[in-house]
TIVO-2410 file (N, C-alpha, C; in nm, 3 decimals):
# residues 75
REC num residu      c1      c2      c3 atome chaine
REC   1      M   2.205  -0.675  -1.794     N      A
REC   1      M   2.275  -0.559  -1.848    CA      A
REC   1      M   2.256  -0.554  -1.998     C      A
REC   2      A   2.248  -0.438  -2.052     N      A
REC   2      A   2.228  -0.419  -2.195    CA      A
REC   2      A   2.356  -0.450  -2.270     C      A
REC   3      K   2.344  -0.517  -2.383     N      A
REC   3      K   2.460  -0.553  -2.465    CA      A
REC   3      K   2.527  -0.430  -2.525     C      A
REC   4      T   2.451  -0.321  -2.544     N      A
REC   4      T   2.504  -0.200  -2.606    CA      A
REC   4      T   2.572  -0.107  -2.505     C      A
REC   5      Q   2.576  -0.147  -2.381     N      A
REC   5      Q   2.635  -0.063  -2.277    CA      A
REC   5      Q   2.783  -0.041  -2.305     C      A
REC   6      A   2.833   0.081  -2.280     N      A
REC   6      A   2.973   0.115  -2.303    CA      A
REC   6      A   3.063   0.028  -2.217     C      A
REC   7      K   3.174  -0.015  -2.277     N      A
REC   7      K   3.268  -0.102  -2.207    CA      A
REC   7      K   3.403  -0.035  -2.198     C      A
REC   8      Q   3.471  -0.057  -2.086     N      A
REC   8      Q   3.605  -0.004  -2.063    CA      A
REC   8      Q   3.694  -0.121  -2.025     C      A
REC   9      L   3.817  -0.121  -2.074     N      A
REC   9      L   3.911  -0.224  -2.035    CA      A
REC   9      L   3.992  -0.174  -1.915     C      A
REC  10      I   4.003  -0.260  -1.815     N      A
REC  10      I   4.074  -0.227  -1.692    CA      A
REC  10      I   4.164  -0.344  -1.655     C      A
REC  11      V   4.263  -0.317  -1.572     N      A
REC  11      V   4.351  -0.423  -1.523    CA      A
REC  11      V   4.339  -0.427  -1.370     C      A
REC  12      C   4.333  -0.547  -1.317     N      A
REC  12      C   4.324  -0.566  -1.172    CA      A
REC  12      C   4.463  -0.548  -1.112     C      A
REC  13      V   4.475  -0.460  -1.014     N      A
REC  13      V   4.604  -0.437  -0.948    CA      A
REC  13      V   4.603  -0.487  -0.803     C      A
REC  14      D   4.485  -0.525  -0.754     N      A
REC  14      D   4.472  -0.575  -0.617    CA      A
REC  14      D   4.345  -0.659  -0.611     C      A
REC  15      N   4.353  -0.780  -0.555     N      A
REC  15      N   4.234  -0.863  -0.543    CA      A
REC  15      N   4.202  -0.898  -0.397     C      A
REC  16      E   4.254  -0.817  -0.306     N      A
REC  16      E   4.231  -0.842  -0.163    CA      A
REC  16      E   4.081  -0.847  -0.133     C      A
REC  17      G   4.039  -0.956  -0.075     N      A
REC  17      G   3.899  -0.975  -0.042    CA      A
REC  17      G   3.820  -1.045  -0.151     C      A
REC  18      Y   3.881  -1.061  -0.269     N      A
REC  18      Y   3.811  -1.122  -0.383    CA      A
REC  18      Y   3.901  -1.220  -0.460     C      A
REC  19      P   3.982  -1.303  -0.392     N      A
REC  19      P   4.077  -1.388  -0.464    CA      A
REC  19      P   4.011  -1.492  -0.557     C      A
REC  20      A   3.891  -1.533  -0.529     N      A
REC  20      A   3.823  -1.631  -0.614    CA      A
REC  20      A   3.759  -1.565  -0.736     C      A
REC  21      S   3.736  -1.434  -0.729     N      A
REC  21      S   3.665  -1.364  -0.836    CA      A
REC  21      S   3.755  -1.282  -0.927     C      A
REC  22      L   3.871  -1.239  -0.875     N      A
REC  22      L   3.960  -1.151  -0.950    CA      A
REC  22      L   4.103  -1.202  -0.946     C      A
REC  23      E   4.173  -1.186  -1.059     N      A
REC  23      E   4.314  -1.221  -1.067    CA      A
REC  23      E   4.396  -1.095  -1.089     C      A
REC  24      K   4.501  -1.078  -1.009     N      A
REC  24      K   4.590  -0.963  -1.028    CA      A
REC  24      K   4.651  -0.968  -1.166     C      A
REC  25      R   4.671  -0.851  -1.225     N      A
REC  25      R   4.734  -0.830  -1.355    CA      A
REC  25      R   4.650  -0.882  -1.472     C      A
REC  26      K   4.527  -0.920  -1.449     N      A
REC  26      K   4.440  -0.967  -1.556    CA      A
REC  26      K   4.355  -0.851  -1.608     C      A
REC  27      I   4.330  -0.852  -1.740     N      A
REC  27      I   4.245  -0.751  -1.801    CA      A
REC  27      I   4.099  -0.792  -1.786     C      A
REC  28      Y   4.017  -0.698  -1.743     N      A
REC  28      Y   3.873  -0.721  -1.728    CA      A
REC  28      Y   3.796  -0.615  -1.805     C      A
REC  29      V   3.670  -0.645  -1.830     N      A
REC  29      V   3.580  -0.550  -1.893    CA      A
REC  29      V   3.495  -0.486  -1.785     C      A
REC  30      A   3.493  -0.354  -1.782     N      A
REC  30      A   3.406  -0.280  -1.690    CA      A
REC  30      A   3.292  -0.222  -1.772     C      A
REC  31      L   3.172  -0.238  -1.723     N      A
REC  31      L   3.053  -0.182  -1.788    CA      A
REC  31      L   3.023  -0.048  -1.723     C      A
REC  32      R   2.992   0.050  -1.803     N      A
REC  32      R   2.963   0.183  -1.749    CA      A
REC  32      R   2.839   0.178  -1.660     C      A
REC  33      D   2.854   0.230  -1.540     N      A
REC  33      D   2.744   0.234  -1.443    CA      A
REC  33      D   2.765   0.360  -1.360     C      A
REC  34      A   2.699   0.468  -1.400     N      A
REC  34      A   2.720   0.599  -1.336    CA      A
REC  34      A   2.688   0.594  -1.188     C      A
REC  35      S   2.584   0.523  -1.150     N      A
REC  35      S   2.545   0.514  -1.010    CA      A
REC  35      S   2.655   0.446  -0.927     C      A
REC  36      A   2.708   0.338  -0.978     N      A
REC  36      A   2.816   0.266  -0.908    CA      A
REC  36      A   2.940   0.353  -0.896     C      A
REC  37      E   2.976   0.422  -1.005     N      A
REC  37      E   3.096   0.505  -1.005    CA      A
REC  37      E   3.086   0.619  -0.905     C      A
REC  38      K   2.966   0.672  -0.883     N      A
REC  38      K   2.947   0.777  -0.783    CA      A
REC  38      K   2.979   0.726  -0.642     C      A
REC  39      N   2.967   0.595  -0.624     N      A
REC  39      N   2.993   0.533  -0.494    CA      A
REC  39      N   3.129   0.464  -0.488     C      A
REC  40      G   3.218   0.498  -0.583     N      A
REC  40      G   3.354   0.443  -0.582    CA      A
REC  40      G   3.362   0.297  -0.623     C      A
REC  41      M   3.265   0.252  -0.701     N      A
REC  41      M   3.260   0.112  -0.744    CA      A
REC  41      M   3.266   0.103  -0.896     C      A
REC  42      L   3.304  -0.014  -0.947     N      A
REC  42      L   3.299  -0.043  -1.090    CA      A
REC  42      L   3.218  -0.170  -1.110     C      A
REC  43      R   3.142  -0.175  -1.218     N      A
REC  43      R   3.068  -0.296  -1.256    CA      A
REC  43      R   3.159  -0.375  -1.349     C      A
REC  44      V   3.211  -0.487  -1.299     N      A
REC  44      V   3.314  -0.564  -1.369    CA      A
REC  44      V   3.264  -0.704  -1.402     C      A
REC  45      V   3.293  -0.749  -1.525     N      A
REC  45      V   3.265  -0.887  -1.563    CA      A
REC  45      V   3.382  -0.969  -1.509     C      A
REC  46      D   3.355  -1.051  -1.406     N      A
REC  46      D   3.462  -1.122  -1.336    CA      A
REC  46      D   3.479  -1.266  -1.387     C      A
REC  47      E   3.549  -1.348  -1.310     N      A
REC  47      E   3.580  -1.485  -1.347    CA      A
REC  47      E   3.455  -1.571  -1.369     C      A
REC  48      S   3.343  -1.533  -1.308     N      A
REC  48      S   3.219  -1.610  -1.323    CA      A
REC  48      S   3.151  -1.583  -1.458     C      A
REC  49      G   3.196  -1.476  -1.525     N      A
REC  49      G   3.133  -1.437  -1.651    CA      A
REC  49      G   3.015  -1.343  -1.631     C      A
REC  50      E   2.983  -1.315  -1.507     N      A
REC  50      E   2.875  -1.222  -1.472    CA      A
REC  50      E   2.936  -1.089  -1.428     C      A
REC  51      D   2.853  -0.985  -1.427     N      A
REC  51      D   2.903  -0.855  -1.382    CA      A
REC  51      D   2.861  -0.829  -1.238     C      A
REC  52      Y   2.958  -0.783  -1.160     N      A
REC  52      Y   2.938  -0.751  -1.018    CA      A
REC  52      Y   3.007  -0.620  -0.988     C      A
REC  53      L   2.969  -0.560  -0.877     N      A
REC  53      L   3.033  -0.436  -0.834    CA      A
REC  53      L   3.155  -0.466  -0.748     C      A
REC  54      Y   3.265  -0.397  -0.779     N      A
REC  54      Y   3.389  -0.408  -0.703    CA      A
REC  54      Y   3.442  -0.268  -0.676     C      A
REC  55      P   3.521  -0.251  -0.569     N      A
REC  55      P   3.580  -0.121  -0.542    CA      A
REC  55      P   3.669  -0.075  -0.658     C      A
REC  56      K   3.652   0.047  -0.699     N      A
REC  56      K   3.728   0.105  -0.810    CA      A
REC  56      K   3.878   0.101  -0.783     C      A
REC  57      A   3.917   0.109  -0.657     N      A
REC  57      A   4.059   0.112  -0.620    CA      A
REC  57      A   4.134  -0.016  -0.657     C      A
REC  58      L   4.062  -0.124  -0.686     N      A
REC  58      L   4.126  -0.250  -0.720    CA      A
REC  58      L   4.173  -0.255  -0.866     C      A
REC  59      F   4.139  -0.153  -0.945     N      A
REC  59      F   4.163  -0.155  -1.089    CA      A
REC  59      F   4.227  -0.026  -1.139     C      A
REC  60      R   4.288  -0.035  -1.256     N      A
REC  60      R   4.338   0.082  -1.328    CA      A
REC  60      R   4.290   0.071  -1.472     C      A
REC  61      P   4.249   0.183  -1.532     N      A
REC  61      P   4.209   0.179  -1.673    CA      A
REC  61      P   4.332   0.156  -1.761     C      A
REC  62      I   4.313   0.090  -1.874     N      A
REC  62      I   4.423   0.070  -1.968    CA      A
REC  62      I   4.378   0.112  -2.107     C      A
REC  63      A   4.472   0.158  -2.185     N      A
REC  63      A   4.446   0.195  -2.324    CA      A
REC  63      A   4.523   0.098  -2.413     C      A
REC  64      L   4.453   0.039  -2.508     N      A
REC  64      L   4.514  -0.054  -2.602    CA      A
REC  64      L   4.490  -0.004  -2.744     C      A
REC  65      P   4.576  -0.043  -2.838     N      A
REC  65      P   4.547  -0.010  -2.978    CA      A
REC  65      P   4.410  -0.065  -3.017     C      A
REC  66      Q   4.341   0.003  -3.107     N      A
REC  66      Q   4.204  -0.034  -3.143    CA      A
REC  66      Q   4.191  -0.180  -3.186     C      A
REC  67      A   4.284  -0.231  -3.265     N      A
REC  67      A   4.277  -0.369  -3.311    CA      A
REC  67      A   4.288  -0.467  -3.193     C      A
REC  68      V   4.374  -0.435  -3.097     N      A
REC  68      V   4.389  -0.521  -2.980    CA      A
REC  68      V   4.264  -0.512  -2.893     C      A
REC  69      R   4.212  -0.393  -2.878     N      A
REC  69      R   4.088  -0.373  -2.799    CA      A
REC  69      R   3.975  -0.457  -2.857     C      A
REC  70      R   3.957  -0.451  -2.988     N      A
REC  70      R   3.851  -0.531  -3.053    CA      A
REC  70      R   3.873  -0.679  -3.029     C      A
REC  71      A   3.997  -0.725  -3.039     N      A
REC  71      A   4.027  -0.867  -3.019    CA      A
REC  71      A   3.998  -0.910  -2.874     C      A
REC  72      V   4.035  -0.826  -2.778     N      A
REC  72      V   4.010  -0.858  -2.637    CA      A
REC  72      V   3.860  -0.863  -2.609     C      A
REC  73      L   3.786  -0.767  -2.662     N      A
REC  73      L   3.641  -0.764  -2.639    CA      A
REC  73      L   3.570  -0.878  -2.709     C      A
REC  74      A   3.627  -0.927  -2.819     N      A
REC  74      A   3.565  -1.037  -2.893    CA      A
REC  74      A   3.595  -1.173  -2.830     C      A
REC  75      A   3.699  -1.181  -2.751     N      A
REC  75      A   3.740  -1.310  -2.690    CA      A
REC  75      A   3.643  -1.356  -2.585     C      A
***
Protein backbone atom coordinates (compact mmCIF):
# COMPACT_ATOMS: atom_id res chain seq x y z
CA UNK A 1 0.00 0.00 0.00
CA UNK A 2 1.20 3.50 -0.73
CA UNK A 3 2.32 5.57 2.25
CA UNK A 4 0.53 8.64 0.84
CA UNK A 5 -2.84 6.89 0.75
CA UNK A 6 -5.64 8.75 2.57
CA UNK A 7 -6.28 7.48 6.09
CA UNK A 8 -9.48 7.51 8.14
CA UNK A 9 -9.78 6.82 11.84
CA UNK A 10 -12.47 4.31 12.77
CA UNK A 11 -13.54 2.50 15.93
CA UNK A 12 -14.35 -1.21 16.06
CA UNK A 13 -17.89 -1.81 17.37
CA UNK A 14 -18.06 -5.55 16.64
CA UNK A 15 -15.32 -8.15 16.19
CA UNK A 16 -17.50 -11.22 15.57
CA UNK A 17 -15.53 -13.63 13.42
CA UNK A 18 -12.26 -11.72 13.94
CA UNK A 19 -11.47 -11.83 17.71
CA UNK A 20 -7.72 -12.37 17.14
CA UNK A 21 -7.46 -9.51 14.64
CA UNK A 22 -9.79 -6.83 16.03
CA UNK A 23 -10.56 -5.45 19.48
CA UNK A 24 -13.92 -3.86 20.27
CA UNK A 25 -13.77 -0.14 21.13
CA UNK A 26 -10.24 0.20 19.72
CA UNK A 27 -9.33 2.92 17.22
CA UNK A 28 -7.97 1.65 13.89
CA UNK A 29 -6.66 3.26 10.75
CA UNK A 30 -8.62 2.57 7.57
CA UNK A 31 -6.89 3.11 4.24
CA UNK A 32 -9.03 4.46 1.42
CA UNK A 33 -9.87 1.70 -1.04
CA UNK A 34 -12.72 2.61 -3.39
CA UNK A 35 -13.01 -0.92 -4.77
CA UNK A 36 -13.35 -2.44 -1.29
CA UNK A 37 -15.86 0.19 -0.19
CA UNK A 38 -18.07 -0.59 -3.20
CA UNK A 39 -18.26 -4.14 -1.83
CA UNK A 40 -19.09 -3.09 1.75
CA UNK A 41 -15.55 -3.63 3.02
CA UNK A 42 -12.87 -1.45 4.63
CA UNK A 43 -9.09 -1.86 4.33
CA UNK A 44 -8.01 -1.76 7.99
CA UNK A 45 -4.58 -1.89 9.61
CA UNK A 46 -5.28 -4.55 12.25
CA UNK A 47 -3.45 -6.05 15.24
CA UNK A 48 -0.87 -7.68 12.94
CA UNK A 49 0.21 -4.25 11.68
CA UNK A 50 -0.81 -5.20 8.14
CA UNK A 51 -3.86 -4.02 6.23
CA UNK A 52 -6.69 -6.44 5.48
CA UNK A 53 -10.27 -6.16 4.29
CA UNK A 54 -13.02 -6.34 6.91
CA UNK A 55 -16.78 -5.80 6.68
CA UNK A 56 -17.60 -2.10 6.99
CA UNK A 57 -20.41 -2.92 9.44
CA UNK A 58 -17.84 -3.79 12.12
CA UNK A 59 -16.66 -0.15 12.36
CA UNK A 60 -17.85 3.42 12.78
CA UNK A 61 -15.95 6.51 11.62
CA UNK A 62 -14.76 8.87 14.34
CA UNK A 63 -13.78 12.52 14.29
CA UNK A 64 -11.00 13.72 16.57
CA UNK A 65 -9.44 17.14 17.07
CA UNK A 66 -6.58 17.65 14.58
CA UNK A 67 -3.85 17.50 17.25
CA UNK A 68 -5.23 14.21 18.60
CA UNK A 69 -5.60 12.81 15.08
CA UNK A 70 -1.95 13.60 14.31
CA UNK A 71 -0.84 11.98 17.58
CA UNK A 72 -2.88 8.82 16.91
CA UNK A 73 -1.55 8.51 13.36
CA UNK A 74 2.03 9.07 14.56
CA UNK A 75 1.80 6.37 17.26
